Structures are given as C-alpha cells and as structure tokens.
C-alpha positions, -999 to +999 in steps of 0.1 A: -157-044-062-132-067-041-127-064-006-095-056+009-088-088+022-094-104-014-072-079-031-042-089-001-050-125-013-036-115-048-009-094-035+004-122-017-002-150-044+020-124-063+045-115-038+054-153-028+067-175-013+052-149+015+053-117+029+056-096+058+028-077+071+043-042+069+045-047+030+013-063+022-001-027+041+018-011+023+015-022-014-026-025-007-021+012+002+000+017-033-027-002-052-055+015-038-039+050-038-030+046-075-062+031-085-078+062-073-057+081-089-055+067-125-100+063-118-112+083-094-130+052-084-121+032-050-112-006-058-120-015-022-142+001+001-127-004+034-109+025+051-071+031+055-059+048+087-027+066+092-011+046+118+027+059+131+040+033+111+023+041+081-013+038+062-031+000+074-064-014+067-075-025+101-097-058+085-067-067+072-042-060+099-065-079+119-073-115+100-036-114+086-014-113+119-005-148+115+027-156+089+006-186+079-026-165+063+003-146+043+018-176+028+015-176-014+008-216-016-021-206+008-042-180-009-071-190-034-072-164-058-097-183-081-128-170-072-114-133-069-129-111-095-106-083-108-110-069-138-078-064-163-070-026-154-074-037-117-052-070-123-025-052-143-023-023-116-010-048-093+016-062-112+027-029-120+028-016-083+045-047-072+073-041-101+077-005-084+071-009-048+076-049-044+114-053-034+115-027-014+111-037+024+082-028+047+101-003+063+114+015+036+078+015+025+068+029+056+094+058+051+081+064+020+045+069+031+058+091+058+073+118+039+039+120+013+009+141+019-020+115+022-009+101+054+008+135+064-025+152+061-043+125+079-023+128+111-023+168+115-001+180+144+006+142+163+041+134+169+054+110+151+048+082+176+018+091+188-006+069+178-038+074+154-065+058+135-074+089+117-086+077+076-066+087+047-088+107+032-092+090-005-094+124-023-061+133-010-046+099-022-063+106-055-049+143-056-014+138-044-007+106-068-025+121-097-003+154-094+034+144-076+039+106-087+049+084-117+042+046-114+069+029-139+074+063-154+042+069-160+017+100-145-019+086-137-029+107-169-009+083-190-017+053-175-058+062-178-051+072-217-029+044-226-037+021-201-020+001-173+007-025-186+044-032-174+073-021-199+094-045-192+095-079-170+098-065-133+131-061-122+149-081-093+179-055-086+176-037-058+159-002-048+181+028-035+155+040-011+179+072-004+176+081-036+135+085-038+138+103-012+162+130-020+142+130-055+108+143-033+102+181-036+096+194-008+057+201-007+052+164-015+064+156+010+081-108+097+099-138+121+075-164+131+038-153+141+043-119+155+022-091+149+041-075+125+066-100+116+096-084+132+080-049+119+059-027+150+031-014+133+012-013+163-016+021+161-004+029+199-024+021+230-046+050+232-054+045+193-089+034+192-108+019+156-127+039+137-155+019+119-164+027+084 
C-alpha cells in the first residue's frame, strides 16, 4: 500500500508543471473514493478529514504547503509501487476531474454525501476535523456516480482505463451541479496557493 504523500507525488507528476494545494487535496480524495468504490479497499491508510472547504489529508496538507513541493519536476516517483489498477485509476480521475479548479472541486465535494455526513449539522463556515468514513465514500460513489461514463461495478468488471485521450476542453461545473439528484447530494508559497482551506481556528487534528 502506498502512502498518501507518495500518491500525491504521482498526481503532481502527472498534472504538471505544478498543482495548487486545494486541487491536490481534492484529487487525492477522488482517487481514494473511487478506489474504495471499485475494490472495497483503500489505496492509502491516512484518514481524510471534512474541512470546511472539502476533504483534506492532514499529513499531505502539512508537507505540501510550499509551492516548491507541488512542482512536477521535483517529484521522485520511480519507487512508488502502484499496481496497474491504481495507476490507471489516477489517470482516469485526472481525465475527469483534473481540469476543474480547486474551488470547483471544493464545491463538488460539498454537494456529495460523504463530506456532508462527516460534518453533520455543522454550519458551512465551521472548522471541522471529523473523519470522512471510507464506507460512506465506497457506498456513495458506487451507487450515485460514474467515472468516465462507467459505474464502479463496470470498472471492477471490465477494468480501469481511458476510453480516449484526456480532453483539454473546459469543464462546465454548473452543468455538473445541475445534474446532481437531491439525495446525493495557488499563488507563491501561501498555505493554499491562493485558496483558503484552513480547517478553522477551533479545529484540531484527529490522530489515525
């Protein structure tokens, strides 16, 4: 099993030339969520917390604050041990979610059940370090979402691969949000590269 930071290195290397911190966190989340939905097993062990701006892996947030740590050229991925499914899944997730901005990805996670369930009745701006349940992630994306036009069951049956080269066209986030059903519901070295993902002054880290 890889660590979340090793997976972050692979995502950064394949996103190039660099990636903002908010986008990195959300792409980590979606790779983990879809791996759970397809295999019923996590790709990495680190917990994902329900911060006010969306899912966050605390350890990666802590080590990837500086823009220099999020440059493709700075990544050493030769010794990251990914099986074919995990490697192809990263490419597929990047093809679907990778052209969205960090803010758009944050909005998308806010209308999906795993993040909502972890936060419970907390107001939108409240700090929070509650853990997003892996079981909730597996159930939700298996039942309510498609990745590249295929369900998690399809991907488990026929394999994870791209139907076609990654599109470089714009993503209409408003159209994506309109399609959701009711019950499913970086600049310099700044902490989030221009995007505020601070969990809040009253939030504390939850140890694994």
